[in-house]
N, C-alpha and C positions, 0 to 999 in steps of 0.2 A: 409565365410560369410562376406560380406562387410557392414561396418557401414555407415549409412546415417546421418551425423552430421548436425543438423539444429540450427539456431539461434533462439532467442525468437520470433522474428517477423515471421520467416518462419514457426515455429511450430504453432504459433497462426493462420496463414493463413490455414495450413493443417487441424487443428482441428476446425476451424471456431469459435474461441473465441478471446477475446482481448489480446494483449500482457501483459496488466496489470494482467489479470487472470492467465497467464502462470507464471509470476514472483511470484505472490502470492502462486501458487501451489507448485513451487519448493522450496520456502522459508519454507513452512509448511511441506515439505517432501512428498507431495502427488504424485509427479512425480520425477523420477530419473534424475539427472543432472551430467554432467561431466565438470570439470573445467580444463581449459588449461590456466595457468598463471592467468590472471584476467578475462578471457573470459568464458562464460558458453555456452555449446553446449549440444544438446539433441540427443540421438539415438532414431529414430522414432519407431523402433520395441520394444525397452525396454519401452518406454513411453506407447505404446499401450497395452503391456502386463500388465504393472502396473495398468493402468486404468481398464482393464478387471478384474484383480484380486480384485480391490476395488469395483467393481460393477458399475462403471460408463459406460455409453454408449459413443461412440466416438463423438457424436454431443452433444453440451452443456456439455462438459467434466467437467469443473471445476465449481462447484457451488459457486457463489459469496456470497450467503446468507445462513445461517443455517435455519433449520426449525423453524418457529415461531419468527424469528428475525425481528424487525421492523426498518425501516430507516426513517429519516426525509423527509418530503415531502414539495414541494413548496419552496425549497431553505432554509428552516429553519435549522439553525445550533445551536449547543450548545453554549451558551454564559456564560461567567463568571458571578458569582453573583456580584451585585453592592455593593459597600461599604455602610454600614449602618450608619457610623459615619464619620465626617470630618477627613481628614488626619491630624495627629498631627505632629508638627515639622515645620521647616521653609521651605517655598516654595519660588519660585522666586518672586512672587507678594509681599509677606510680606517683603522680603529683600529689594526690590526696593523702598519701601515706607520710609525706614529709611534715614535720611540724612547722608551724608558721613562725616567722621571726617575731620576737617580742620587741615592743617599742620601749 
């Protein structure tokens, strides 16, 4: 039996998903991966068997969202909460207002 070793981009093209979805799937352990030094390669037959065993169809293989998960729309992203009080301590502006010590 001959192995068909594929890269991330080649496997993504065969399964018709994005390379990002392939990377996410092998990091989560959803598809088997073989590592050669620092390279990752996929055996197409083993990937197909693993996907069938998990109940995925071969098109739209890797689901990017879980059931009921919502994502931000319109480019909205999570932002950090704004500070409610002024920063305590010396800042560049307050230091610059002081006169320098004469020699």
